[in-house]
N, C-alpha and C positions, 0 to 999 in steps of 0.2 A: 504494500500500500504506500503511495506517495505521502510524504509528510512535509510540513513547512520546515525549511532549513532555518538556521540562525540568520543567514543572509536575507532570506525572504521575510522573516519576522521583522528584521531591522528596516527593510525597505518599506514595509507597511507602516511602520512608525514614522519614517521620513515623509511618507505620503499623507500622514495624518489621518489614516483610516483606522478607526476603532471597531473591532469586531464585537458589537454589542449583542448580536443575535447568533453568532457562530463562534464556536471554539476552534482552535487549530486542528483538533482531532476530527471535528465534524466537517471542516473544510476539506480535509484529506479524504474523508469517507464519501463526500459528495462528488469529488473529482474522480474517485475510483469507480463509482457506480454510474456516473454521467447521466443521472436521472433527476430532473428538478421537480417531478410530480408531487413529492411529499413536502416540498419546501413551502413555507409561508411566503407571502409577498415580500416581507422585510428581509427574510433570509435569502431569497432569490436575488434581490437587488444588491444586498451586501456581498454575496458571492461573486456577482458580476463585477462589482467595484474592486474586490480583492484581486480577481483574475486579471483585470485590466491594469491595475497598478503593478502587479508582478511582471506582466508582459512588457509594459513600458519601461520597467526598470531592468530589463534584461534577464529576468528570472521567471520565464513562463511556467505556469503550473498545469494548464490544460492546453489542448490543441486549438488552433484557430477554428477548425470545423466544429468542435464541441461548443466553443464560445458562441459562434454565430448561429448554428443550426439546432443546438440543444437548449442552451440556457437563454440566450438573447431571444430566440424564437419563442420560448415559453413566456417570457415577459411580454412580447408583442402580442401573443395569443390572449393573455389575460388582460393586458391594458394597451390596446393599439396606439394610444396617444400618450403613453407615459413619457414624462420629460426626459428620462434617460435615453430614450430612443431618438430624441430630437436634438441631442447635444453631441458635440465632438468629444470622443474619449480623450481625456487629458493626459499629456505627458507629465509625469509626476516627479521625475528625478532631480530636475534643476532647482538650485537654491539661488535666490536673489530677488531683486526688485521686480514686481509685476508691472508690465507696461502694455499699453494697447497696441495691437499689431497694426501696421500701416494699412492692411486690408485683411478681411476675414480669411482664415486658412481652414477650410472645411475638410471633413473626411470625404471618402469616396464610396458611393454605393457599390455593393459587392454582389457578385453572382458566382456560383460554382458550376454552372452548366452552360453549354452552347445555347440552349433554349432561352436562358436568361439574357444573353446577348441579342438573340433574335427579337425578344420582346422589347428590349431597349431600342433597337433599330426601328421597330414598328412605331414606337413613340416619336422617334425622330422624324419618321416619314409623315406621320399625322401632323406634326408641328410644321414641317415643310409645306404640306398642302395648305394648312391654315395661313401660312405666310406667303402663299403663292410663289413658292420656290421649287424648282425642279429637283426632286430628291436624288435622282440618279447622278447629279453633278456634285453633290456634297462630298467633301473629303473627310475621311476618318483617319485619325492618327493613333497608332498603337505604340506604347512605350513600356519598358520594363517597370514593374511595380517594385520599387526598391524596398527591401526590408531593413530600413535604417532608422535613424532618429530624426523626426520631422523638425524643420526649422525654417525661418524666413529671414532673408538678407536684404536690407534696404540700401546697402552701400555704406551706411554709417554704423548700424547695429546689426547683430544677429540675434534673433529671438527664437525661443522654443515655440512650438505650436500652441502649447497651453490648452485652453479650452476652445481654441479656434478664433477667439476674439482678443483675448489677453494672454500674453506669454511672459517669459522671463528673459532678461538680457544675458546672453551667454557669449558676448563678443570676445571674451577671454580666449576662446578657442582659436581665433585668428591671431591673437597676440602670442599664442603658443606655437604658431607656425602652420596651422591648418590651411591648406590651399583650397581653391575653388576648382571643381572639376569642369570639364568642357573647355571653354575658351579662357578660363582662369580669371574672369572679370567679376568684381563685386557688384552687388546691387541688382541681382537678377531674380529677386523674389523667392518664392517657395522652393524648397528642395529637401534633401535629406543628408545627414552625416552618415557615411558608409565606409566600409573597409574592404579592400580587395580580398576576394575569396582565396586566391592563391597565396597571398601574403598571410592571411589569417591561418590557413592550414599549415603553412611552413614555419611560421614564427610565433603565433599567438595561441594556437589551440591547446598548448600545454598549460596556459595560464588563465584562459577565459573559457568558460563552458560553452559559450556561443557568441556570435558576433554582436547581438543586441547587448549582451552583458558588457562587451568591450566598448561599444558605441556610447553606452550610458556612462561609462567611466571617463570618457573624454571630456564631457561637459561639466563634471563635478568641480566644485570650487577648490577642493584639496589638490595638492601637488600630484601631478600625473605619475603613475608607475613607469618604470624604465621602459617596459614593452610598449605602452601606449605612446610615450614620447617618441620612441624610435619609429613607430608606425607613422606618426605625423611627419617626422623629419624625412622619412623615406617616401613621403607622398603616397603611402598606401592607404591612408585614411584621408578623406576629402569631404568637403561640403559640395554636393552635386545638385545644381539647380535643375528643376524638372524641365525647364525650357531648353536645356543643353543636352538632354538625353538623346542618344541615337534612337531612331524610330523606323517604323514601317508606315507608309501612307497609301491609301487606296480608297475606293468607293465602298459603299455598304455591300454591293453585290460581290465585290472581290473579297471582302471579309468573310462572307458566308460561303463562297465557293472554295476558298483555301483556308478555312478556319484553323485546322490542325497545323498546317505549314506556317501560318502567320504566328501562331502561339509559339511554335518551336523556334522560329527565327528570332522573335523578340526576346525570348528567354536567353538566347545566346549572345545578345548584343553587348553586354557588359560583364565585367569580372567582379560583380558584387552579388550579395545575396538577393535573390529575386523570388518573390512569393506570389507573382501574378503578372497580368498584363493590363494596363490601363488603356481603354478605348475612349476617345473624345472627339467631338466635332471640332473641326478647325476651319477658320476662314469665313464664317458667317455669323457675325455678331447679332444680326436680326433674330435668327432662330435661337441663339443662346439666350438672348434677353427674353424672348417669348417663353422659353422653357423655364428660365429662372432657377431658383434653388430652394431647398428646404433649409431649416436651421442646421441640418446635418451634412447635406451634400448638394453639389450642383447636379441638375437633372441632365445636362448635356455630356455627362461623363460617367463612366462605369468601370469597375475593375473586375476582370475575370481571374478567379483564383483557382488553381488546380486543387482538387480535393486532397486533403492531407491523407496520405496513405499510411496505414499502420499494418504491422505484421507481428505475429508471435514467432519468435525466432529462438533457436537453441544456441547457447554459447558452446563452441567447441573447446576453446581454451582462452586463457587470458595471457597475452604476450607482453613481457616487460621490455621497455626500450629506454636506454640510458641517454640523457641529453648532455649538452656541453657543461651544464652546471652540476652534473652528477645526479640530478633528479631522475628517478626511474618512473616512467609513466606507463600506465596499463592500457593496452589495446585489446578489446574483446574481438576474438576471431569467431565469426558467426557462420551458421549454415547459410550458404549463398541464397539470397532472397531478392526478388525484383521489387523495387519500390520507385515510384515516380519515373519509370522508364530506365532505371539503372539497376544493375545487379550489385547488391550491397553484401560484402563479406567481412567488413570490419567496422567497428564503431568505437569511439573513445569512451573510456570509463572515467575520464577526467583525473582521478587520483586514487591511490590505493586505500585511502580512508573510505571512499565511496564503495570500492570493491568489498572491503571488510564489513561495512555497515549493512549493505544491501544483500550480501551473500552472492557475489558474482564469481562463478567458477565453472568447471566442466559440468555441462548438463543444465545450467540455469536457464529457465524459460523467461525471456524478456519481451516487452512490447517495444518494438522499434518504430520510430516515426520518421517520415521524410516528406517535406512539402516542396514541390518544384525542384529547385537546385540547391536547397538548403542542406547543410551537412546532416547526415543521419544521426539520430539521437536516441539514447536509451531512455525511453519515456518512463518506464517503471519495471520493476522485477515482479513477475507473476509467481514463479516457483523458485525460491532461492535454493542454492546448494552450498556446499562447503566452499568458502571464498578461496581463490587461488592467489596466495600471497608469496612472492619470491623471498628467499632468505639471502640470496647471493646475486651480485650484479651479473646480468646476462652477457656483458661484454668482457669483464675481467675476472669474475668469480669472487670478488671481495664481498665480505659480509655487509649487508645493508643495515642502515639505521633509520629509525623513525624521527621525523621532525614535523610535529602537528599531523596533518593528514597525508604527508608525503614521505616516500622512501628515498634515501640518498645513498649513493656510492661515494665513499670518502677517499678512494684511491685515485686522486686527481692526476697524479703524475704518470701512472702506468696503465690506466684504463683506456683501451683502444677507442671506445666510443667518445670518451671525453677528449682524448688527444685529437682525433679527427675533427670533431665538432669545434674544438678550440681553434685549430688551424684555419678551418673554413670560415669561422666567425671573424677571425682577425682580418683576413683579406676582404671579406664582404663588407666589414665596417669601414675599412680604409676608403673604399668606394673609388679608388683610383687605380685599380688593378683588375685585370680579367684573367680568366683561365684556371683559377684555383677553386673550382667547384667540387662537389662531393666526389665524383668519380676520380678526378685528378688527385685529390687529397687521399682517398682510399688507396690508390696505386702507390703514392709516395710512402704512405705509412706501411704498406705491405713490404716495401723495400727498406724499411728500417728508419724512415724519417719520423721522428717523434716530437718535433717542436717547430715553432715558427722560425727560430734561430737556425735550425738545421736546414730548413728550406732555403734560407738565404745563403748558405754555404755551398749549395749545389753548383756544379758547372755543367757545360754542355755534354762532356763525355759521360759524366755520371747519369744524367737524364737519359742519354741514349742507351746506356747499359741497363737502365730500368725498363726499357721497352718503348720509350717515347720516340716518335719519328723525328727526323732532322728538323722539319719545319715546326713541329709542335714544341720540340725542345728549345729551339731558338726563340719562339714566341714567349715561352715561359721565362726565359732569361731576360728578354726585353721587358716583360711586364714587371719582373722583380726590380729591374733598374728604374722603370717608370715610377714604381711605388715610392722610391726614395728621392727621385729628382723632382717630381711634381709637388707643388705646394699643397700642404694639408694642415688643417687646424690642429693645434696640439691637443684640444679636448677630444677630437675624433680619434687621434692616435692613442690617447689614453683609453678611450672607450673600446678600442679594438681588443684590449686585454680581457674584456668580459668580467669586470669586477662586479661582485654581487651587490645589487641595489644601486649600481652606478650606470644608468643609461646615459646617453649623450648629453641630455639636459643637465644632469647632476655633475657630469664631468666638466662641462663648461662653467657651471656655477662654482665648482671647487677651484678651478683655475682662474676665476675672477678674483680670488682672494689669496691664492698661493701659487708661486711659480711651479712649473712642472717638476723640476728637479728637487723641489723642497717638500713635496707632498709625503714622502716616505718618513719624514721626521714628525709628522703631525700626530697629536694625541687625540683621544676621543673628544676631549673638551674643545680642542681647536676646531674640530669639524662641527660639533654641536653649535658653536658660535656663528656658523654660517646659516643664514636664513634658508629654511627648507629642509634642513637635516635634523631629524629627530634623534633621540638617544640611541634607539635600537639600530637605526640605519648607520649612524656615526660609528658605532662599535663594529658593525659588519664591515664598513669601509676600511677602517684602520687595520682590522684583522686581515682582510683580503689584500690590502696594499703590501703588508709584510710578506704574504705568500708569493706575490708576483714580482717582488723587487729584483731578484736575481735575473729572471727572464727579461724583465723590463730593461734593466741596465745593459744586458747583452744585446738586445735588439736595438735599443736607442743608439748605442755607440756605432752601429752600422752606418749611421748618417742619414737622417730624413730631413726633408725641407719643411720644417714645422713653422707654422704661423703662430706666434705667441699671443695668447689671450691677454688683452690689456687688464691690468689689475685695477679694481675699482678705486683703490686709494690713489693710484697714479692718474686715473681719469679725472679725479676731483681736483687735481693740481693744474688742470687745463694745459696739458702737454701739447695739444694741437688745437687748431681753430675749430675743429668739429668734435672735440672731446665732450662727451656728455650729451651731444645732440642726437636726435632721432632723424634718420635719413631714409628716404625711399627712392630707389632708382627705377626709372621707367623708360621704355623705348630702346632703340638700338644705339649702342655707344660706339664712338669712332676710335677712341684712344685705348680701348681695352675691353675685355669681356665684362659684362655686368657682374658675373660671379666673382671675378678677380677684384673689381672695384669694391664690391661689398666686403670681401675679406680684408682689403686694405683699410677701408673705413673702420671696421671693427678693431683692427690693429691700432688705429689712431684714436681709439676710445669712443667711437660713435656707436649708437645702436642702429641696426639696419632693419627696417620693417618691410613687410611684403605688401602693405596697403596703407593708404593715407588715412590718418585719423586726426582728431583735434590735437593730439600730442606730437604730431610730426613737425619737425623744424624746417626741413628742406625736402622739396620734391625735385630731384635732379633729372632733367629730361634729356633724352637723346633724340633720335629722329623717329618719325612715325608715331607720335603721341597724339591721341585724340583730344580735340578741344574741350570735350565734356569733362575729361579727367582733370585737365588743367583748371577749368572753371570750378569744379568741385573742390579742388585743393584751395583755390583762392577764396572760395566761400567759407572754408573752415579756418581761414587765416594762416594758411601754410605758405611759406615763401617758396616760389617756383623759380629755379635757376637752371640755366643751360649747363651742359657738360663743360663748356669752356669756362663759365663762371665758377663752377665747382673746382676745376683745376687751378684757377687763379686764386681761389680761397685757400687752397693748399700751398700756394706759392709755386705752382708748376705751370703757369701760363706759357704758351708757346708763341 
């Protein structure tokens, strides 16, 4: 039986939802039985509110189909005009000042069948007839229905959807570096915060149960976790305006003639979680105005959602996998089962605490769910068995130890999985070197290469002896040289060593207060004194720095072209004309790449932003800059200067 976890209970408290009619045990029982018949009106409404809050907070408790067609349908049957049915389900996770949205941000009417789309098109046809418009000429746009975190960007602020009319200011996510998907421009209205499926599967699935859980973490006021910050910095997480989504367009006749093909094509247009397809009328404001909207949704728009498929599946075994950090993660190997058009044979069990608590082992009968292209999830355990908990690391055989809900291998220097993942992480984080992916690293390790330093000691002859072709070997040598000669920020170099609790953001924050070569002398108290570092994190940082010191010094002395992070103390002494200023670069630059100019500005003590705000001091313009952008900056009181003016400010006019 599913039960409310500590995280879910805490989320309900944050959402200010008090269960006056339902206990946690009764909530779990209702979810298991999926039958609202015996519930009072108060209990039914409260259950819907609880489920919505958990879903919006990234901790879904029941499937979308059960929510829509079992519980919400029951409320509609009892009270067709209940206020809950006419309101936008609120996003509940954001904390901050409530503000009125620039325009209403409504929900979308949903259907789970082709017949539902046909009925919607019939309504459009009737409206076209009433407006004396040829229905056959109307164009329908189909876009992926993103399963993200809804928000609205007016160019100045980013708002949560809230209740559709009032939301919360979460502009902080742009200050953290979140980019805009599509053409990258701010101020394009409604959209969703999403994360790349590929990136989530490769880098986040070990730390977040699902992508909604991750998306919800991005907007919270507290400091971001390392993994969330890295996803933003790698542009894997973005705010994607609906207007910028790739789409399919055609007539109503074409929608009906090729319905399955249209759905299949639209699902594959983006690398984000998609839980449906949105159909909408485009290009005829007369009919849109005629159709209007309810308080809940626009009538000229509808979402087709694939039925959430579930299956009862037997667990064959639970396979442990060791990550770079030494954490051993459980993967449930399943009887191959087809769900949502794909054969599923594996599903994450998240952590071994879950395996132990729910009884996941050989022969466990689980309910597996998958909707559209969303990652398969163990919905609940139907028949538990003896949990399958490893005692030794699957990679090196060392004894594992518990830390909260997680199992760890502490053999950091000799564990093959940790060695290979550590080498791969180093080169991936540097982001200025290619060729050292998983297969290359595995091949190197099989030939006795056990560290990043050892990789840098290789020569052409050794690589050829390992089985690399002449061209590949030369490319690897060139890439190693490139990684040392190309400029790179010192905080990124530090982040490549994979220090526990030290994402790239924390690395940069640390080096804003202490020079790179001084950090190994720091005490826990020194780190605690830096804003954003709690006591537990500080202790972990100092401990990990001591562990990597030898490797760090060996690699550092190879000679890298590091850009030093300006110390805040030095910035306050006005060491340059732009020290302490906030600068945004836009347009094509003549005297250098924008990225290089940004790095130089940071080195001179400036803060470099990605978009113009009221706190921006200078908007430095290259060529091909739109007049609207300059006008918006001027309106905010931001000084607009040309590239030549900027160089003159630095004393480098030509």
